[in-house]
One Martini backbone bead per residue (centre of mass of N, CA, C, O) as a GRO file, in nm:
protein
  128
    1UNK     BB    1  -2.475   1.816  -6.001
    2UNK     BB    2  -2.444   2.144  -5.876
    3UNK     BB    3  -2.316   2.444  -5.960
    4UNK     BB    4  -2.204   2.728  -5.888
    5UNK     BB    5  -2.167   3.039  -6.015
    6UNK     BB    6  -1.864   3.062  -5.944
    7UNK     BB    7  -1.768   2.809  -6.084
    8UNK     BB    8  -1.872   2.878  -6.364
    9UNK     BB    9  -1.718   3.143  -6.398
   10UNK     BB   10  -1.424   3.026  -6.357
   11UNK     BB   11  -1.450   2.817  -6.586
   12UNK     BB   12  -1.541   3.013  -6.828
   13UNK     BB   13  -1.346   3.258  -6.670
   14UNK     BB   14  -1.044   3.233  -6.630
   15UNK     BB   15  -0.796   3.337  -6.417
   16UNK     BB   16  -0.461   3.347  -6.476
   17UNK     BB   17  -0.381   3.202  -6.722
   18UNK     BB   18  -0.064   3.031  -6.732
   19UNK     BB   19   0.284   3.148  -6.742
   20UNK     BB   20   0.591   3.147  -6.588
   21UNK     BB   21   0.924   3.167  -6.514
   22UNK     BB   22   1.062   2.895  -6.355
   23UNK     BB   23   1.372   3.019  -6.342
   24UNK     BB   24   1.301   3.244  -6.178
   25UNK     BB   25   1.376   3.375  -5.865
   26UNK     BB   26   1.065   3.512  -5.830
   27UNK     BB   27   0.958   3.209  -5.889
   28UNK     BB   28   0.702   2.989  -5.792
   29UNK     BB   29   0.650   2.628  -5.823
   30UNK     BB   30   0.346   2.429  -5.828
   31UNK     BB   31   0.292   2.068  -5.840
   32UNK     BB   32  -0.022   1.901  -5.824
   33UNK     BB   33  -0.123   1.572  -5.805
   34UNK     BB   34  -0.290   1.308  -6.011
   35UNK     BB   35  -0.306   1.171  -6.313
   36UNK     BB   36  -0.482   0.915  -6.241
   37UNK     BB   37  -0.731   1.115  -6.140
   38UNK     BB   38  -0.709   1.399  -6.336
   39UNK     BB   39  -0.559   1.605  -6.130
   40UNK     BB   40  -0.367   1.896  -6.230
   41UNK     BB   41  -0.166   2.152  -6.066
   42UNK     BB   42  -0.039   2.475  -6.169
   43UNK     BB   43   0.146   2.708  -5.967
   44UNK     BB   44   0.238   3.059  -5.997
   45UNK     BB   45   0.466   3.283  -5.821
   46UNK     BB   46   0.523   3.624  -5.785
   47UNK     BB   47   0.793   3.768  -5.587
   48UNK     BB   48   0.815   4.079  -5.388
   49UNK     BB   49   0.904   4.145  -5.091
   50UNK     BB   50   0.691   3.911  -4.982
   51UNK     BB   51   0.504   3.974  -5.239
   52UNK     BB   52   0.240   3.896  -5.438
   53UNK     BB   53   0.224   4.003  -5.787
   54UNK     BB   54   0.173   3.713  -5.922
   55UNK     BB   55  -0.051   3.472  -6.100
   56UNK     BB   56  -0.050   3.133  -6.228
   57UNK     BB   57  -0.230   2.879  -6.428
   58UNK     BB   58  -0.253   2.511  -6.470
   59UNK     BB   59  -0.534   2.290  -6.535
   60UNK     BB   60  -0.612   1.942  -6.502
   61UNK     BB   61  -0.967   1.911  -6.496
   62UNK     BB   62  -1.223   1.998  -6.344
   63UNK     BB   63  -1.421   2.263  -6.273
   64UNK     BB   64  -1.333   2.281  -5.971
   65UNK     BB   65  -1.027   2.293  -6.021
   66UNK     BB   66  -1.027   2.546  -6.196
   67UNK     BB   67  -1.176   2.733  -5.998
   68UNK     BB   68  -0.974   2.707  -5.764
   69UNK     BB   69  -0.733   2.823  -5.916
   70UNK     BB   70  -0.850   3.094  -6.001
   71UNK     BB   71  -0.918   3.198  -5.718
   72UNK     BB   72  -0.628   3.193  -5.589
   73UNK     BB   73  -0.501   3.398  -5.781
   74UNK     BB   74  -0.670   3.630  -5.671
   75UNK     BB   75  -0.610   3.608  -5.361
   76UNK     BB   76  -0.280   3.633  -5.360
   77UNK     BB   77  -0.275   3.899  -5.463
   78UNK     BB   78  -0.099   4.116  -5.238
   79UNK     BB   79   0.013   3.905  -5.064
   80UNK     BB   80   0.175   3.756  -4.840
   81UNK     BB   81   0.312   3.470  -4.767
   82UNK     BB   82   0.169   3.436  -4.494
   83UNK     BB   83  -0.117   3.491  -4.597
   84UNK     BB   84  -0.128   3.261  -4.811
   85UNK     BB   85  -0.079   3.026  -4.599
   86UNK     BB   86  -0.381   3.076  -4.471
   87UNK     BB   87  -0.503   2.934  -4.693
   88UNK     BB   88  -0.781   2.722  -4.707
   89UNK     BB   89  -0.984   2.485  -4.830
   90UNK     BB   90  -1.242   2.589  -4.682
   91UNK     BB   91  -1.245   2.867  -4.815
   92UNK     BB   92  -1.299   2.757  -5.100
   93UNK     BB   93  -1.552   2.597  -5.045
   94UNK     BB   94  -1.720   2.840  -4.945
   95UNK     BB   95  -1.694   3.029  -5.195
   96UNK     BB   96  -1.788   2.786  -5.412
   97UNK     BB   97  -1.975   2.564  -5.308
   98UNK     BB   98  -1.865   2.282  -5.264
   99UNK     BB   99  -1.901   1.968  -5.291
  100UNK     BB  100  -1.790   1.694  -5.129
  101UNK     BB  101  -1.679   1.551  -5.401
  102UNK     BB  102  -1.484   1.839  -5.445
  103UNK     BB  103  -1.274   1.895  -5.214
  104UNK     BB  104  -1.003   1.804  -5.344
  105UNK     BB  105  -0.966   2.068  -5.511
  106UNK     BB  106  -0.903   2.252  -5.266
  107UNK     BB  107  -0.654   2.095  -5.170
  108UNK     BB  108  -0.484   2.144  -5.420
  109UNK     BB  109  -0.473   2.452  -5.394
  110UNK     BB  110  -0.335   2.464  -5.121
  111UNK     BB  111  -0.087   2.292  -5.205
  112UNK     BB  112   0.008   2.482  -5.433
  113UNK     BB  113   0.082   2.721  -5.264
  114UNK     BB  114   0.293   2.578  -5.084
  115UNK     BB  115   0.473   2.476  -5.316
  116UNK     BB  116   0.543   2.753  -5.444
  117UNK     BB  117   0.668   2.877  -5.189
  118UNK     BB  118   0.883   2.662  -5.144
  119UNK     BB  119   1.030   2.709  -5.411
  120UNK     BB  120   1.103   3.002  -5.360
  121UNK     BB  121   1.261   2.957  -5.091
  122UNK     BB  122   1.475   2.773  -5.215
  123UNK     BB  123   1.590   2.987  -5.409
  124UNK     BB  124   1.673   3.191  -5.188
  125UNK     BB  125   1.870   3.006  -5.037
  126UNK     BB  126   2.058   2.945  -5.283
  127UNK     BB  127   2.133   3.252  -5.329
  128UNK     BB  128   2.269   3.316  -5.034
   0.00000   0.00000   0.00000
């Protein structure tokens, strides 16, 4: 299986790797995946006035999983929550030219965005 140049670039030079303070009110954390299959993705989004101002990730998995995580951290910065929720796994597949056997990596990235936003929204509701 051959990886695209974009997958290789994001794998070898991952963007926005790291962590934000998971207890901060303006940070949503999403952890998705299954340790038994080997892919676990943690995505954190810092949100200010409905706009994602920062994104960090830590992913344990294959090159496609790491590349998908890295890509979405770039894509979500500067987007509103609503815009970020519109990112679909097929967008990631298309951008990275993922082979069919690696599509599950793009699904994890989409799920991580939704999970992180849900966590943020839960914190906002609890604060109100």
